[in-house]
C-alpha positions in Angstrom: 184.1 47.1 21.6 186.3 49.5 23.5 185.2 53.2 24.4 187.3 56.2 24.5 188.2 57.4 27.6 185.2 60.5 28.3 185.9 63.4 26.6 184.9 66.0 28.8 184.3 65.4 32.9 183.8 67.6 35.2 183.1 67.1 39.0 181.0 69.8 40.8 180.1 69.7 44.5 176.5 71.2 45.0 175.2 72.7 48.3 173.6 70.0 51.2 175.0 66.7 50.2 174.3 66.9 46.9 177.1 66.0 44.0 177.0 67.1 41.1 179.1 65.0 37.3 179.1 65.5 34.6 180.1 64.0 30.8 179.9 66.1 27.3 180.6 66.1 24.2 180.1 61.5 24.2 179.7 59.7 20.7 176.3 58.4 21.3 172.9 59.4 20.6 170.7 60.9 23.5 167.6 58.5 22.3 170.2 55.3 22.8 171.5 57.3 26.4 167.9 58.0 27.1 166.4 54.4 27.5 169.2 53.3 29.8 168.5 56.7 31.8 165.2 55.4 32.5 166.0 52.5 34.5 168.7 54.1 36.5 166.5 57.1 37.4 166.2 57.0 41.9 167.7 54.2 42.5 170.8 54.1 45.2 174.3 54.0 44.0 175.4 51.0 44.2 172.6 49.3 42.6 172.4 51.2 40.1 176.0 50.7 39.0 175.2 47.0 39.5 172.7 47.4 36.9 174.3 49.1 34.8 176.7 46.7 34.9 175.2 43.7 33.0 173.2 45.6 30.3 175.5 44.9 27.0 174.6 48.6 25.5 178.0 50.6 24.6 175.2 53.7 26.6 175.9 51.3 29.4 179.0 51.7 30.2 179.4 55.2 29.2 176.6 56.1 32.5 178.4 53.4 34.1 181.8 54.9 34.2 180.0 58.8 34.6 178.5 56.4 38.3 181.4 55.1 39.1 183.4 58.5 38.4 181.0 60.3 40.5 181.3 57.3 43.4 185.1 58.7 43.4 184.5 62.1 44.1 181.6 61.7 46.8 184.7 59.5 49.2 186.5 62.1 47.9 184.3 65.6 49.3 183.8 63.4 51.8 179.7 62.3 51.8 178.8 58.5 52.6 179.2 56.5 49.1 176.3 53.6 51.8 173.3 56.9 51.5 173.9 58.4 47.9 170.8 57.9 44.9 171.0 59.3 41.9 168.4 62.1 42.1 169.2 63.6 38.3 170.4 61.9 35.0 169.9 64.4 32.7 170.3 63.4 28.4 171.3 66.4 26.5 171.1 66.3 22.7 174.8 67.1 21.8 176.6 69.2 18.1 175.8 66.8 15.2 179.2 66.5 13.0 178.7 64.3 9.9 179.0 66.5 6.5 177.4 67.4 4.1 174.3 64.8 4.0 173.1 61.4 5.0 175.6 60.3 7.6 174.9 63.0 11.4 177.9 61.6 13.2 175.3 62.6 17.2 176.5 63.1 20.5 174.7 64.0 23.7 176.1 64.8 27.7 175.2 63.4 30.4 174.2 65.4 33.4 173.9 62.9 36.8 173.3 64.7 40.0 173.5 62.3 43.5 171.9 63.4 46.3 172.5 61.8 50.3 169.4 59.9 51.5 
């Protein structure tokens, strides 16, 4: 299974040692992503990356990419990666694509908030 680059990604630095990373228009349903998001909420960043690496789901690979992107953004902004934890991981429903009937190609958005502990 080949996973393409994320459709749209944005990094925002909030005040007080917080960092927000977004991935939008991911071609997977929000329900499937939420199963994986429950596993890593509240974890330290490095342990969350390790946990997601061993999950076989497509959603785990997408969330892993988002976590690695957040780690790279934190290094670029000068934050300590060893002291970062996943404060919030929000999964939102994106637009639904498809034809007139039957097939609904669901999309979703992810918002990752990293916080210094």
